[in-house]
N, C-alpha and C positions, 0 to 999 in steps of 0.2 A: 215052359216057364211062363209065369204070369206075374205082372207087376200090379200092386195094389196101392191105391192112395188112401191114407188115413188122415182125416182132418178133424178139427175141433179137439185136438189133444190138450189135456191139462199141461200146464207149464212144467210140472214135476215128472211127467212121463219119461221113461227111459227106453232105449232100444231093447234092452233085456226084457222089460215088461211086455213090449209089443211081440217079441219073439215067443215068449211064453204063452201069450194069449192066442196066437195064431197056430202054434205047434199042435194044439188040440185037433186041428183040422188037416194037418199034413206037414210035410217037410218045408221048413223056412230056409231059404238060401241066403237072404240078407235082410237087414232092417236098418233104416236110416231115419233119424229125426233131423230135420233141417234147422239150423241155428243162424241167428243174426251174425253177420261177419264182424260187426263192431262190438257188440255186447256179449256175444257168445250164448245168449239166451235163446231158448227154443222159440221157433216161429209158429208153433202150434199145429204143425202138420208134418207128415213124413211118408215114406214109401217102404214097402215090404215086397220081397219077391218070394214066390212059392214055386217049387219045382213042378208041381202038377196043376194044370189049369182047372181041372175038376175040383180039386181040393180048395183052390183059391175061390172058385165060385161059391162053394159051400160056406167058406169063411166069410165072404162078403155078405151073403144072405143072413147068416147067423149074427154077425157082429155089427152091422149097420144100425145105428140108433142105440146101441147098448151104452150103458153108463160107465165112464172111467173117470174117477176123481171128480164126480159131480157134473161131468159134461157128457152130452150125447155125441158119440163118435159118428163121423161121416166116413163110411167105408165103401169104396167102389173101385172098379178097374181103372188103373191109371191111363190117361190119354197120352198118346205118343206126342212128344214135343218136337216141333220142327227145328232143325239146326239153324244157327245164325239169328237167334232171337235178339232180345234187348242187349244193349252194350252200355 
């Protein structure tokens, strides 16, 4: 399983749209767009998990820089976050 970071999302993007976009490359296990805790509005980025690392690599190569809602997406492998971050 491989986790992918998707940045520069249009505010109107949905998790269903992300899943549909990435399913062309393989099986998507989850898609999450992060939202602001206070306003509920999209923060403009999200994460997606694909079951096969090879499929994820293909999706990253194909979709990085592509247009979604007038914005060029930033797509790359998500970096592992260390526990105990900001509080």
